[in-house]
C-alpha positions as CSV (number, residue, x, y, z in Angstrom):
1,M,28.1,256.9,153.4
2,K,27.2,254.6,156.3
3,V,29.8,253.5,158.9
4,T,28.9,250.9,161.5
5,L,31.2,249.4,164.2
6,I,30.2,245.8,163.9
7,R,32.8,244.1,166.1
8,Y,35.5,245.0,168.6
9,T,37.7,243.4,171.3
10,P,35.6,242.8,174.3
11,E,36.3,245.3,177.1
12,P,39.0,246.9,174.9
13,E,40.2,249.3,177.5
14,R,40.5,246.6,180.1
15,A,42.7,244.5,177.8
16,C,44.9,247.5,176.9
17,G,44.9,248.6,180.5
18,M,46.3,245.2,181.7
19,A,49.0,245.5,179.0
20,A,49.9,249.0,180.2
21,A,49.9,247.9,183.9
22,L,52.1,244.9,183.0
23,T,54.8,247.2,181.6
24,H,55.1,249.0,184.9
25,S,54.6,246.1,187.3
26,K,56.3,243.0,188.8
27,A,53.0,241.2,188.8
28,K,52.3,238.3,186.5
29,P,49.6,238.9,183.8
30,E,47.1,236.6,185.5
31,E,47.5,238.6,188.7
32,L,46.4,241.8,187.0
33,E,43.0,240.3,186.3
34,N,41.8,241.3,189.7
35,M,42.5,245.0,189.2
36,D,39.4,247.2,189.0
37,D,38.5,248.9,185.8
38,E,39.0,252.5,187.0
39,K,42.5,251.8,188.1
40,L,43.4,250.1,184.8
41,K,41.9,253.1,182.9
42,K,44.1,255.5,184.9
43,I,47.2,253.5,184.1
44,L,46.2,253.2,180.5
45,A,45.6,257.0,180.2
46,Y,49.0,257.6,181.8
47,V,50.9,255.3,179.5
48,I,49.2,256.7,176.4
49,E,50.1,260.2,177.6
50,L,53.7,259.1,177.7
51,G,53.4,258.1,174.1
52,H,53.7,254.4,174.7
53,T,50.8,253.5,172.4
54,S,52.0,250.0,171.6
55,V,49.8,248.8,174.5
56,V,46.6,249.7,172.6
57,E,47.5,247.3,169.7
58,H,45.7,244.7,171.8
59,A,42.3,246.2,170.9
60,S,40.9,245.8,167.4
61,F,37.8,247.3,165.8
62,T,35.9,246.1,162.7
63,F,33.8,248.6,160.6
64,A,31.2,247.9,157.9
65,I,31.4,250.8,155.5
66,S,29.0,251.3,152.6
67,G,28.2,253.8,149.9
68,V,31.8,255.2,149.5
69,S,33.7,255.7,146.3
70,R,36.5,253.7,144.8
71,A,38.5,256.9,145.1
72,L,38.1,256.7,148.8
73,T,38.9,253.0,149.1
74,H,42.1,253.4,147.1
75,Q,43.2,255.9,149.7
76,L,42.0,253.8,152.6
77,V,44.0,250.6,151.7
78,R,47.2,252.6,151.8
79,H,47.0,252.2,155.6
80,R,48.7,248.8,155.6
81,I,48.4,247.8,159.3
82,A,44.8,246.7,158.7
83,S,42.6,244.0,157.1
84,Y,40.3,244.8,154.2
85,S,37.5,242.9,152.4
86,Q,36.0,244.9,149.6
87,Q,33.0,244.3,147.3
88,S,34.4,242.9,144.0
89,Q,33.6,244.5,140.7
90,R,34.7,241.2,139.1
91,Y,32.0,239.1,140.7
92,V,29.3,241.8,141.3
93,N,27.6,243.2,138.2
94,L,26.8,246.9,138.8
95,K,24.1,247.2,136.2
96,E,22.4,250.3,137.8
97,P,24.4,253.6,138.1
98,T,25.7,253.8,141.6
99,Y,28.2,256.6,142.3
100,V,29.4,259.3,144.7
101,T,29.0,263.0,143.8
102,P,31.5,265.4,145.3
103,P,30.0,268.4,147.2
104,S,31.7,270.8,144.8
105,I,29.8,269.3,141.9
106,E,26.6,268.7,143.9
107,K,26.1,272.4,144.7
108,D,26.5,273.5,141.0
109,N,23.3,272.7,139.1
110,I,24.9,272.9,135.7
111,M,27.9,270.8,136.6
112,K,25.7,268.3,138.5
113,K,23.6,267.8,135.4
114,A,26.7,267.2,133.2
115,Y,28.1,264.9,135.8
116,D,25.0,262.8,136.1
117,E,24.7,262.6,132.3
118,T,28.3,261.4,132.1
119,M,27.6,258.7,134.6
120,E,24.6,257.6,132.7
121,R,26.6,257.3,129.5
122,I,29.3,255.3,131.3
123,W,26.9,252.8,132.7
124,K,25.2,252.5,129.3
125,E,28.5,251.4,127.8
126,Y,29.2,249.2,130.8
127,N,25.9,247.3,130.3
128,K,26.6,247.1,126.5
129,L,29.8,245.3,127.2
130,L,28.1,242.9,129.6
131,D,25.3,242.3,127.1
132,I,27.7,241.2,124.3
133,G,29.4,238.8,126.7
134,I,32.3,240.8,127.9
135,P,33.2,239.4,131.4
136,A,32.4,241.7,134.3
137,E,36.1,241.7,135.2
138,D,36.9,243.4,131.9
139,A,33.7,245.5,131.6
140,R,34.5,247.2,134.9
141,Y,37.5,248.9,133.3
142,V,35.1,251.7,132.0
143,L,33.7,252.4,135.5
144,P,34.9,255.6,137.2
145,N,36.6,256.2,140.6
146,A,33.2,257.6,141.6
147,T,31.6,254.1,141.6
148,T,30.3,253.3,145.0
149,S,31.7,250.3,146.9
150,N,31.3,248.5,150.2
151,I,34.2,247.4,152.4
152,I,34.8,245.8,155.8
153,V,37.9,247.1,157.7
154,T,39.6,245.9,160.8
155,M,42.3,248.0,162.5
156,N,43.9,247.9,165.9
157,A,43.7,251.0,168.1
158,R,47.2,252.1,167.4
159,S,46.7,252.0,163.7
160,L,43.4,253.9,164.1
161,L,45.2,256.6,166.1
162,N,47.6,257.1,163.2
163,F,44.8,256.9,160.7
164,F,42.9,259.7,162.5
165,E,46.0,261.9,162.7
166,L,46.3,261.8,158.9
167,R,42.7,261.6,157.8
168,C,40.9,263.8,160.2
169,C,43.1,266.7,159.0
170,L,41.2,269.5,157.2
171,H,43.6,269.1,154.3
172,A,42.8,265.4,153.8
173,Q,40.5,264.6,150.9
174,W,36.9,265.4,151.9
175,E,35.4,261.9,151.6
176,I,38.1,260.0,153.5
177,R,38.0,262.9,156.1
178,R,34.3,262.3,156.5
179,L,34.9,258.6,156.9
180,A,37.6,259.1,159.5
181,N,35.4,261.4,161.6
182,K,32.6,258.9,161.5
183,M,34.9,256.0,162.5
184,L,36.3,258.2,165.4
185,S,32.8,258.9,166.6
186,E,32.1,255.2,166.7
187,V,35.2,254.1,168.6
188,K,34.9,256.9,171.2
189,K,31.6,255.3,172.3
190,V,33.3,252.0,173.3
191,A,36.9,253.1,174.1
192,P,36.8,256.7,175.3
193,T,40.1,256.6,177.2
194,I,42.1,255.3,174.2
195,F,40.6,257.8,171.8
196,K,40.1,260.8,174.1
197,N,42.6,262.9,172.3
198,A,42.4,261.2,168.9
199,G,42.2,263.4,165.9
200,P,44.4,265.4,163.5
201,M,48.0,265.9,164.3
202,C,47.5,269.6,165.2
203,K,45.3,268.3,168.1
204,T,47.4,265.3,169.1
205,R,50.9,266.7,168.8
206,G,50.4,270.5,168.4
207,I,52.1,270.4,165.0
208,C,51.0,270.7,161.4
209,P,52.8,268.4,159.0
210,E,51.1,270.2,156.1
211,K,52.5,273.6,157.1
212,K,49.2,275.1,156.1
213,K,49.1,278.3,158.1
214,D,45.7,279.3,156.5
215,C,44.1,276.3,158.3
216,P,41.9,277.5,161.2
217,L,43.4,274.7,163.3
218,Y,47.0,275.6,162.6
219,P,48.9,275.5,166.0
220,K,49.3,278.9,167.5
221,K,52.4,279.7,169.6
């Protein structure tokens, strides 16, 4: 899995800071242009702490994501306040086996061998279908959820905060949790104030929606 932050709103915290300042000021938007960065960041942090995260919708972030499974992307696109462009199995012929192996299978030599052999058989049948003239859009029906894919994703900061609450959780599926943590690491580099406290809900709100008391991060009273 590779995650790269390829585009984002220029000076994202300044844009969101101006929005935050505007909500608490009589000044016109253009007058806020003269405020210094540190003051805007303090106002932004204060407004976020109050829970008024609508102001961070003015910053958006675009990620290039490669080498993830279709099982992951099916979960990812459930986060609807976002834009997605995914590699098409209709237009791209995947003639060589390309798939993700879960860690639970990877660590078991016997199961790993059986898994790899299964994938080889699947791709053999997939290529047979292509060779006899079956369109790729139909041949792809035999491909598994493990098939790797590439996707470009754009989310605004508020959607990302929600995404991190749900997907950084230790009870999220392992692959999308790994993706969420990589994305969080990337955005913290360019918008540290916005994402300072981002993460699973036990961190951001002190609650566990999963009610999993066996989790090491479960909020303690």
